TIMIDREN-218910 format. One record per residue (C-alpha): residue in one letter; x, y, z. Coordinates in pm, 1 decimal. Each point is the difference from the previous one (the first is absolute). Layout:
BEGIN
A,X,Y,Z
...
# end
This chain:
BEGIN
M,-4450.3,-5613.4,-188.5
S,372.4,-63.5,-24.3
F,228.3,-52.6,296.7
F,152.7,346.4,-34.9
G,-348.5,142.9,-37.0
K,-99.6,-157.6,327.8
M,322.6,103.6,166.3
F,-2.0,366.3,-104.1
G,-375.7,41.8,-36.8
G,-230.4,-31.2,-294.2
K,-32.6,371.2,-60.4
K,280.2,201.9,-150.8
E,130.4,237.4,261.7
E,89.9,356.1,-79.3
V,372.6,48.3,-51.5
K,158.4,172.7,295.4
T,223.5,296.3,-36.6
T,372.0,-36.9,60.8
G,-34.1,177.8,334.2
E,-271.6,-236.6,114.1
A,195.9,-303.7,-119.1
I,310.5,118.5,185.5
Q,-199.9,48.3,319.4
K,-149.6,-348.4,-35.6
L,344.7,-154.0,-49.2
R,130.4,173.7,311.2
E,-289.0,-131.7,204.9
T,69.2,-352.2,-128.3
E,368.2,36.1,84.7
E,-86.6,106.7,354.1
M,-226.2,-304.1,38.6
L,271.2,-234.0,-127.3
L,259.3,156.5,229.0
K,-227.5,-69.9,297.5
K,-42.4,-357.2,-124.5
Q,376.5,-27.7,-36.3
D,53.6,118.2,356.4
F,-258.9,-253.8,122.8
L,170.7,-288.9,-184.1
E,341.5,94.7,132.8
K,-135.3,-13.3,354.6
K,-165.1,-338.2,-71.2
I,327.2,-136.0,-136.1
D,183.3,109.8,314.1
S,-272.2,-158.0,212.9
E,15.3,-336.6,-182.5
M,378.8,1.9,24.5
A,-28.8,48.0,375.5
I,-244.4,-293.5,24.5
A,229.8,-221.9,-209.4
R,300.2,77.8,220.1
K,-200.0,-59.0,314.5
N,-123.6,-346.1,-112.2
A,303.8,-109.6,-196.9
K,104.9,-253.8,270.7
T,-316.0,-59.4,198.7
N,-272.8,-10.7,-266.8
K,137.2,-71.0,-343.0
R,-344.6,-10.6,-166.2
A,-96.6,347.3,126.2
A,335.7,133.0,-108.7
L,-47.0,-135.5,-353.4
Q,-349.4,148.2,-26.3
A,136.5,336.6,108.0
I,271.9,-19.8,-264.9
K,-259.0,-83.8,-269.3
R,-212.1,299.6,97.2
K,310.8,213.8,-3.2
K,75.6,-115.9,-354.4
R,-352.3,91.0,-116.7
F,29.5,341.7,157.6
E,339.7,52.2,-162.3
K,-147.7,-95.6,-338.7
Q,-282.8,249.2,45.8
L,252.6,259.7,111.5
G,201.9,-56.6,-315.8
Q,-311.5,39.1,-214.5
I,-85.2,324.8,177.6
D,353.1,128.3,-56.9
G,-34.8,-68.2,-372.9
T,-344.5,159.2,-9.5
L,124.2,308.7,180.8
T,282.4,35.1,-253.0
T,-248.3,-21.6,-287.2
L,-233.4,252.0,161.2
E,285.3,241.7,68.8
Q,114.1,-18.2,-362.2
Q,-355.2,54.5,-125.1
R,-54.6,290.3,238.7
E,327.6,163.5,-105.4
A,-96.8,-42.0,-366.0
L,-340.3,157.3,67.6
E,160.1,284.6,195.6
G,235.9,61.3,-291.2
A,-288.7,-7.8,-244.4
N,-197.6,232.2,226.2
T,293.2,243.3,12.0
N,42.9,-16.9,-376.1
T,-370.8,59.4,-46.1
A,9.5,306.2,223.4
V,307.2,133.6,-179.3
L,-152.1,-58.6,-342.1
Q,-326.5,159.8,106.9
T,185.5,304.9,128.5
M,201.9,22.7,-320.4
S,-316.5,-36.9,-207.0
E,-173.1,278.6,190.5
A,308.0,221.7,-35.4
A,9.6,-68.0,-374.0
K,-367.7,88.8,-32.6
S,53.8,321.8,196.4
L,295.5,90.0,-219.5
K,-199.8,-70.3,-312.2
K,-285.6,213.6,131.6
A,243.2,282.9,72.2
H,125.2,-15.1,-358.0
D,-345.7,-21.6,-158.3
N,-15.5,375.7,-53.6
M,360.6,24.7,-112.3
N,139.9,-32.3,-349.5
V,369.2,-14.3,-77.2
D,-34.6,220.0,-308.6
E,-201.9,251.9,197.0
V,265.7,5.5,272.3
H,269.8,68.7,-261.6
D,-212.7,277.0,-150.8
M,-52.0,151.0,343.3
M,374.0,-3.2,70.6
D,62.8,169.8,-336.3
D,-257.4,267.1,89.0
I,169.0,56.9,335.6
A,339.4,40.7,-167.8
E,-147.8,240.7,-254.2
Q,-164.5,211.0,269.7
Q,326.0,12.5,191.0
D,172.2,138.4,-310.6
V,-276.7,259.2,-38.4
A,36.2,102.0,365.0
K,375.8,37.3,-47.5
E,-46.3,222.2,-305.2
I,-253.6,213.5,187.8
S,241.0,44.7,292.4
E,280.1,102.4,-234.5
A,-228.1,249.0,-178.6
I,-112.9,155.6,328.2
S,356.7,38.9,127.7
N,119.5,164.1,-324.3
P,-10.5,385.6,24.5
V,-61.1,17.5,-375.5
A,-363.1,-59.4,80.1
F,-19.4,358.6,132.5
G,164.8,154.9,-307.6
Q,340.0,166.1,-61.1
E,37.1,379.5,-30.5
F,358.6,-8.4,-127.8
D,174.2,-179.2,-278.2
E,259.2,-249.4,116.8
D,241.9,101.3,-278.6
D,-17.0,367.8,101.7
L,70.6,-91.4,360.9
E,297.9,-209.9,-100.7
A,139.6,283.4,-217.7
E,-32.6,252.6,282.9
L,171.6,-234.2,239.8
E,285.3,-44.8,-247.1
E,42.0,379.6,-25.8
L,17.3,26.1,377.5
E,266.8,-265.9,10.4
K,207.1,186.6,-263.8
E,-31.0,326.4,194.3
G,118.1,-173.8,312.0
E,301.1,-141.8,-182.1
L,87.6,345.4,-140.8
E,-25.4,157.4,345.4
E,232.3,-259.6,145.2
Q,248.9,52.7,-283.9
R,-7.5,377.2,58.8
K,74.6,-43.9,368.5
L,289.7,-228.7,-78.7
D,145.2,252.7,-246.8
E,-18.2,274.2,258.8
E,176.9,-214.8,255.1
F,283.7,-76.0,-244.4
L,38.3,366.2,-102.1
D,-7.1,130.8,358.0
V,362.1,-90.2,94.6
G,37.5,259.2,279.9
P,176.5,349.2,23.2
S,284.2,93.9,-238.1
T,367.1,18.1,105.4
S,-10.2,381.8,-1.8
D,-250.8,-5.7,284.2
L,221.4,-219.6,221.0
P,215.3,172.3,271.6
E,373.5,38.8,-57.8
V,233.7,-250.5,157.5
P,233.8,166.7,255.9
T,371.1,-12.8,-89.5
A,154.4,92.3,333.4
S,70.9,-275.8,244.5
L,-184.3,19.3,320.8
A,201.9,-30.1,318.3
T,-165.1,-242.0,236.9
P,152.2,6.8,347.2
E,69.6,-342.4,141.6
A,-170.1,51.0,328.7
P,-335.9,108.3,-137.1
T,12.3,-283.5,-252.6
K,38.1,-253.9,269.9
A,-283.5,156.7,193.1
K,-214.7,-7.6,-311.5
K,79.0,-366.3,-60.4
K,-127.8,-80.4,340.6
E,-335.4,149.3,-98.9
M,-28.1,-216.1,-318.8
T,-275.1,-258.8,-14.0
D,59.7,-366.0,-78.9
E,-115.6,46.9,-358.6
E,234.2,296.3,-52.8
R,284.8,-199.3,146.6
E,-63.1,-286.7,-239.3
L,-5.6,245.3,-292.2
A,330.0,153.5,111.5
E,165.6,-341.9,24.7
L,-120.5,-85.0,-347.9
A,139.8,328.6,-131.0
E,338.9,-67.3,155.4
F,1.4,-350.4,-144.8
A,-83.5,129.4,-345.5
S,281.5,256.8,13.3
# end
């Protein structure tokens, strides 16, 4: 069995789903973060030992520094591993999202196709033509129902028009007759008018003045106009 076969097992494992792989990566990241926190504490501890023995016990201080270096190296490796795991997890999450989106789109496309299975474009056009034709028929029926011709006509339209024209002519003749009578009726003749008196009438001054006092405003205005005209 090869080295990789021994390392990962002789039997071929079933491929995990993206969700399972993402969950596994997160668990590994959590484990490495705990390891990282442990190493950081160990580094701080070794630094404290090195400072404490820097003057009194040089050998102990050097050993502490060496351990600190190993821990720092491991910490660097963990940092790199965490970066790789994060990138892989993000890629899997993106692939998982894309898979879900594509699956949804595929299901929607299938549903749309199923909805159109019983539809045909030519049949739809034919149906729309039938609807338009039936609308025209309904319009013609409505116009026929609203037309009074459907109940028959007892009189001829031409006869009605001729009678109306005669009535209009009679009306015009009647108006002309009335106008002629008005022009001919100019009032009574001059022989019927009363004679104009020739003698001058004496109008005493006093009564005239008294009469003027009894005149209304309109009569006064008429008198002033008469005097102005004379």
